[in-house]
ChimeraX commands (.cxc) that place a marker at each C-alpha (Angstrom):
marker #1 position -124.49,34.07,-9.44 radius 0.5
marker #1 position -126.06,35.90,-6.56 radius 0.5
marker #1 position -129.74,36.91,-6.66 radius 0.5
marker #1 position -130.54,40.56,-7.35 radius 0.5
marker #1 position -132.40,40.97,-4.03 radius 0.5
marker #1 position -129.39,39.58,-2.20 radius 0.5
marker #1 position -127.02,41.98,-3.98 radius 0.5
marker #1 position -129.22,44.92,-3.11 radius 0.5
marker #1 position -129.27,43.89,0.55 radius 0.5
marker #1 position -125.56,43.52,0.60 radius 0.5
marker #1 position -125.05,46.98,-1.03 radius 0.5
marker #1 position -127.34,48.45,1.58 radius 0.5
marker #1 position -125.34,46.70,4.35 radius 0.5
marker #1 position -122.07,47.97,2.69 radius 0.5
marker #1 position -123.44,51.56,2.77 radius 0.5
marker #1 position -124.15,51.14,6.59 radius 0.5
marker #1 position -120.70,49.66,7.29 radius 0.5
marker #1 position -119.07,52.65,5.49 radius 0.5
marker #1 position -121.24,55.07,7.36 radius 0.5
marker #1 position -120.16,53.44,10.73 radius 0.5
marker #1 position -116.53,53.75,9.68 radius 0.5
marker #1 position -117.03,57.43,8.80 radius 0.5
marker #1 position -116.74,56.79,5.11 radius 0.5
marker #1 position -119.23,57.22,2.29 radius 0.5
marker #1 position -120.32,54.55,-0.33 radius 0.5
marker #1 position -120.79,56.91,-3.23 radius 0.5
marker #1 position -122.89,56.05,-6.22 radius 0.5
marker #1 position -119.74,55.12,-8.30 radius 0.5
marker #1 position -118.38,52.92,-5.40 radius 0.5
marker #1 position -121.75,51.28,-5.07 radius 0.5
marker #1 position -121.81,50.57,-8.82 radius 0.5
marker #1 position -118.36,48.99,-8.63 radius 0.5
marker #1 position -119.29,46.90,-5.61 radius 0.5
marker #1 position -122.43,45.94,-7.42 radius 0.5
marker #1 position -120.44,44.65,-10.42 radius 0.5
marker #1 position -118.24,42.60,-8.11 radius 0.5
marker #1 position -121.25,41.12,-6.23 radius 0.5
marker #1 position -123.08,40.16,-9.45 radius 0.5
marker #1 position -119.99,38.61,-11.16 radius 0.5
marker #1 position -119.93,34.88,-11.38 radius 0.5
marker #1 position -116.30,34.74,-10.23 radius 0.5
marker #1 position -113.24,36.89,-9.55 radius 0.5
marker #1 position -113.07,40.00,-11.77 radius 0.5
marker #1 position -109.98,41.89,-12.80 radius 0.5
marker #1 position -109.92,45.65,-12.71 radius 0.5
marker #1 position -110.14,45.83,-16.46 radius 0.5
marker #1 position -113.04,43.47,-16.61 radius 0.5
marker #1 position -114.80,45.65,-14.09 radius 0.5
marker #1 position -113.88,48.79,-15.99 radius 0.5
marker #1 position -115.36,47.31,-19.29 radius 0.5
marker #1 position -118.66,46.61,-17.46 radius 0.5
marker #1 position -118.55,50.00,-15.70 radius 0.5
marker #1 position -118.37,51.69,-19.12 radius 0.5
marker #1 position -121.81,50.34,-19.84 radius 0.5
marker #1 position -123.04,52.50,-17.02 radius 0.5
marker #1 position -120.54,55.41,-17.03 radius 0.5
marker #1 position -119.23,56.02,-20.54 radius 0.5
marker #1 position -116.31,58.23,-19.35 radius 0.5
marker #1 position -114.88,55.66,-16.86 radius 0.5
marker #1 position -111.12,55.31,-17.08 radius 0.5
marker #1 position -108.61,53.06,-15.13 radius 0.5
marker #1 position -108.03,55.47,-12.31 radius 0.5
marker #1 position -111.86,55.54,-11.71 radius 0.5
marker #1 position -111.89,51.84,-11.12 radius 0.5
marker #1 position -108.66,51.69,-9.16 radius 0.5
marker #1 position -109.76,54.44,-6.78 radius 0.5
marker #1 position -113.07,52.64,-6.17 radius 0.5
marker #1 position -111.40,49.32,-5.65 radius 0.5
marker #1 position -108.88,50.83,-3.16 radius 0.5
marker #1 position -111.76,52.28,-1.16 radius 0.5
marker #1 position -113.75,49.06,-1.20 radius 0.5
marker #1 position -110.59,47.12,0.07 radius 0.5
marker #1 position -109.95,49.69,2.78 radius 0.5
marker #1 position -113.56,49.36,3.95 radius 0.5
marker #1 position -113.26,45.54,4.01 radius 0.5
marker #1 position -115.91,45.05,1.38 radius 0.5
marker #1 position -113.86,43.22,-1.24 radius 0.5
marker #1 position -110.61,41.20,-1.28 radius 0.5
marker #1 position -107.95,41.17,-3.97 radius 0.5
marker #1 position -106.83,37.64,-4.83 radius 0.5
marker #1 position -103.24,38.37,-5.76 radius 0.5
marker #1 position -102.58,35.10,-7.70 radius 0.5
marker #1 position -105.38,36.12,-10.09 radius 0.5
marker #1 position -104.90,39.82,-9.80 radius 0.5
marker #1 position -108.72,39.86,-9.45 radius 0.5
marker #1 position -111.32,41.02,-6.88 radius 0.5
marker #1 position -114.05,39.16,-5.03 radius 0.5
marker #1 position -116.67,40.25,-2.55 radius 0.5
marker #1 position -115.87,39.71,1.09 radius 0.5
marker #1 position -118.11,36.89,2.54 radius 0.5
marker #1 position -118.50,38.84,5.88 radius 0.5
marker #1 position -117.67,42.52,5.70 radius 0.5
marker #1 position -117.58,42.76,9.47 radius 0.5
marker #1 position -114.93,40.10,10.17 radius 0.5
marker #1 position -111.26,40.71,10.72 radius 0.5
marker #1 position -109.47,41.12,7.58 radius 0.5
marker #1 position -105.95,40.22,8.65 radius 0.5
marker #1 position -106.72,36.52,8.44 radius 0.5
marker #1 position -108.25,35.58,5.07 radius 0.5
marker #1 position -107.58,32.36,3.27 radius 0.5
marker #1 position -108.61,31.70,-0.30 radius 0.5
marker #1 position -109.02,28.35,-2.09 radius 0.5
marker #1 position -108.38,28.84,-5.80 radius 0.5
marker #1 position -109.40,26.18,-8.32 radius 0.5
marker #1 position -106.79,25.95,-11.05 radius 0.5
marker #1 position -109.29,24.37,-13.44 radius 0.5
marker #1 position -112.58,26.37,-13.20 radius 0.5
marker #1 position -111.13,29.50,-11.56 radius 0.5
marker #1 position -113.59,29.63,-8.62 radius 0.5
marker #1 position -112.37,31.24,-5.44 radius 0.5
marker #1 position -113.71,30.29,-2.03 radius 0.5
marker #1 position -112.88,32.40,1.04 radius 0.5
marker #1 position -112.50,30.69,4.34 radius 0.5
marker #1 position -111.35,32.17,7.68 radius 0.5
marker #1 position -109.79,29.47,9.86 radius 0.5
marker #1 position -108.56,31.03,12.95 radius 0.5
marker #1 position -106.24,28.14,13.76 radius 0.5
marker #1 position -104.35,28.83,10.50 radius 0.5
marker #1 position -104.07,32.55,11.52 radius 0.5
marker #1 position -102.80,31.63,15.01 radius 0.5
marker #1 position -100.24,29.29,13.55 radius 0.5
marker #1 position -98.89,31.88,11.24 radius 0.5
marker #1 position -98.84,34.50,14.05 radius 0.5
marker #1 position -96.87,32.04,16.29 radius 0.5
marker #1 position -94.33,31.25,13.51 radius 0.5
marker #1 position -93.87,34.97,12.72 radius 0.5
marker #1 position -93.52,35.69,16.52 radius 0.5
marker #1 position -90.72,33.10,16.74 radius 0.5
marker #1 position -88.84,35.11,14.07 radius 0.5
marker #1 position -89.48,38.43,15.96 radius 0.5
marker #1 position -91.83,39.47,13.19 radius 0.5
marker #1 position -95.00,41.34,13.88 radius 0.5
marker #1 position -97.64,40.79,11.23 radius 0.5
marker #1 position -100.46,43.07,10.70 radius 0.5
marker #1 position -102.15,40.98,7.96 radius 0.5
marker #1 position -101.78,37.56,6.40 radius 0.5
marker #1 position -103.46,36.34,3.17 radius 0.5
marker #1 position -103.10,32.66,2.37 radius 0.5
marker #1 position -103.91,31.62,-1.25 radius 0.5
marker #1 position -104.09,27.84,-1.82 radius 0.5
marker #1 position -104.12,26.63,-5.49 radius 0.5
marker #1 position -105.60,23.25,-6.33 radius 0.5
marker #1 position -108.90,21.74,-7.46 radius 0.5
marker #1 position -112.32,22.52,-6.09 radius 0.5
marker #1 position -114.66,19.59,-5.05 radius 0.5
marker #1 position -116.55,19.75,-8.34 radius 0.5
marker #1 position -113.39,19.67,-10.47 radius 0.5
marker #1 position -111.72,17.06,-8.31 radius 0.5
marker #1 position -114.74,14.82,-8.71 radius 0.5
marker #1 position -114.71,15.10,-12.39 radius 0.5
marker #1 position -111.03,14.12,-12.98 radius 0.5
marker link #1:1,2 radius 0.2
marker link #1:2,3 radius 0.2
marker link #1:3,4 radius 0.2
marker link #1:4,5 radius 0.2
marker link #1:5,6 radius 0.2
marker link #1:6,7 radius 0.2
marker link #1:7,8 radius 0.2
marker link #1:8,9 radius 0.2
marker link #1:9,10 radius 0.2
marker link #1:10,11 radius 0.2
marker link #1:11,12 radius 0.2
marker link #1:12,13 radius 0.2
marker link #1:13,14 radius 0.2
marker link #1:14,15 radius 0.2
marker link #1:15,16 radius 0.2
marker link #1:16,17 radius 0.2
marker link #1:17,18 radius 0.2
marker link #1:18,19 radius 0.2
marker link #1:19,20 radius 0.2
marker link #1:20,21 radius 0.2
marker link #1:21,22 radius 0.2
marker link #1:22,23 radius 0.2
marker link #1:23,24 radius 0.2
marker link #1:24,25 radius 0.2
marker link #1:25,26 radius 0.2
marker link #1:26,27 radius 0.2
marker link #1:27,28 radius 0.2
marker link #1:28,29 radius 0.2
marker link #1:29,30 radius 0.2
marker link #1:30,31 radius 0.2
marker link #1:31,32 radius 0.2
marker link #1:32,33 radius 0.2
marker link #1:33,34 radius 0.2
marker link #1:34,35 radius 0.2
marker link #1:35,36 radius 0.2
marker link #1:36,37 radius 0.2
marker link #1:37,38 radius 0.2
marker link #1:38,39 radius 0.2
marker link #1:39,40 radius 0.2
marker link #1:40,41 radius 0.2
marker link #1:41,42 radius 0.2
marker link #1:42,43 radius 0.2
marker link #1:43,44 radius 0.2
marker link #1:44,45 radius 0.2
marker link #1:45,46 radius 0.2
marker link #1:46,47 radius 0.2
marker link #1:47,48 radius 0.2
marker link #1:48,49 radius 0.2
marker link #1:49,50 radius 0.2
marker link #1:50,51 radius 0.2
marker link #1:51,52 radius 0.2
marker link #1:52,53 radius 0.2
marker link #1:53,54 radius 0.2
marker link #1:54,55 radius 0.2
marker link #1:55,56 radius 0.2
marker link #1:56,57 radius 0.2
marker link #1:57,58 radius 0.2
marker link #1:58,59 radius 0.2
marker link #1:59,60 radius 0.2
marker link #1:60,61 radius 0.2
marker link #1:61,62 radius 0.2
marker link #1:62,63 radius 0.2
marker link #1:63,64 radius 0.2
marker link #1:64,65 radius 0.2
marker link #1:65,66 radius 0.2
marker link #1:66,67 radius 0.2
marker link #1:67,68 radius 0.2
marker link #1:68,69 radius 0.2
marker link #1:69,70 radius 0.2
marker link #1:70,71 radius 0.2
marker link #1:71,72 radius 0.2
marker link #1:72,73 radius 0.2
marker link #1:73,74 radius 0.2
marker link #1:74,75 radius 0.2
marker link #1:75,76 radius 0.2
marker link #1:76,77 radius 0.2
marker link #1:77,78 radius 0.2
marker link #1:78,79 radius 0.2
marker link #1:79,80 radius 0.2
marker link #1:80,81 radius 0.2
marker link #1:81,82 radius 0.2
marker link #1:82,83 radius 0.2
marker link #1:83,84 radius 0.2
marker link #1:84,85 radius 0.2
marker link #1:85,86 radius 0.2
marker link #1:86,87 radius 0.2
marker link #1:87,88 radius 0.2
marker link #1:88,89 radius 0.2
marker link #1:89,90 radius 0.2
marker link #1:90,91 radius 0.2
marker link #1:91,92 radius 0.2
marker link #1:92,93 radius 0.2
marker link #1:93,94 radius 0.2
marker link #1:94,95 radius 0.2
marker link #1:95,96 radius 0.2
marker link #1:96,97 radius 0.2
marker link #1:97,98 radius 0.2
marker link #1:98,99 radius 0.2
marker link #1:99,100 radius 0.2
marker link #1:100,101 radius 0.2
marker link #1:101,102 radius 0.2
marker link #1:102,103 radius 0.2
marker link #1:103,104 radius 0.2
marker link #1:104,105 radius 0.2
marker link #1:105,106 radius 0.2
marker link #1:106,107 radius 0.2
marker link #1:107,108 radius 0.2
marker link #1:108,109 radius 0.2
marker link #1:109,110 radius 0.2
marker link #1:110,111 radius 0.2
marker link #1:111,112 radius 0.2
marker link #1:112,113 radius 0.2
marker link #1:113,114 radius 0.2
marker link #1:114,115 radius 0.2
marker link #1:115,116 radius 0.2
marker link #1:116,117 radius 0.2
marker link #1:117,118 radius 0.2
marker link #1:118,119 radius 0.2
marker link #1:119,120 radius 0.2
marker link #1:120,121 radius 0.2
marker link #1:121,122 radius 0.2
marker link #1:122,123 radius 0.2
marker link #1:123,124 radius 0.2
marker link #1:124,125 radius 0.2
marker link #1:125,126 radius 0.2
marker link #1:126,127 radius 0.2
marker link #1:127,128 radius 0.2
marker link #1:128,129 radius 0.2
marker link #1:129,130 radius 0.2
marker link #1:130,131 radius 0.2
marker link #1:131,132 radius 0.2
marker link #1:132,133 radius 0.2
marker link #1:133,134 radius 0.2
marker link #1:134,135 radius 0.2
marker link #1:135,136 radius 0.2
marker link #1:136,137 radius 0.2
marker link #1:137,138 radius 0.2
marker link #1:138,139 radius 0.2
marker link #1:139,140 radius 0.2
marker link #1:140,141 radius 0.2
marker link #1:141,142 radius 0.2
marker link #1:142,143 radius 0.2
marker link #1:143,144 radius 0.2
marker link #1:144,145 radius 0.2
marker link #1:145,146 radius 0.2
marker link #1:146,147 radius 0.2
marker link #1:147,148 radius 0.2
marker link #1:148,149 radius 0.2
marker link #1:149,150 radius 0.2
marker link #1:150,151 radius 0.2
view
């Protein structure tokens, strides 16, 4: 879990990033991002909604989905499709068309990496087919180092 001070700094940085992009990190969006930052692992929209209801009693599914869509558009969170869950972005100012995720099948942790050689290889392979990608997310399932060591 991330330390409270670290989460607050990340939230402040997120607000600055949004402002530079001409967007506003509203109180609700900040609360949703805070829930993601403080989570011990990937969170589904409904897990986030349940936690958000502790803060905002009237929160409903569209509330959380609108906030998540905004946070993804701003590059502050990623959706891990395999898990249908959200994680904070490790570096909100990096290029988001080239994310790779390592997903542990045993403990459920997700690690984000950004290996530009993987991205270049995918771009070259797509180019050979005449395809022009605008984003590529690679999700690798397996065992993390801790789980692999314990088997």
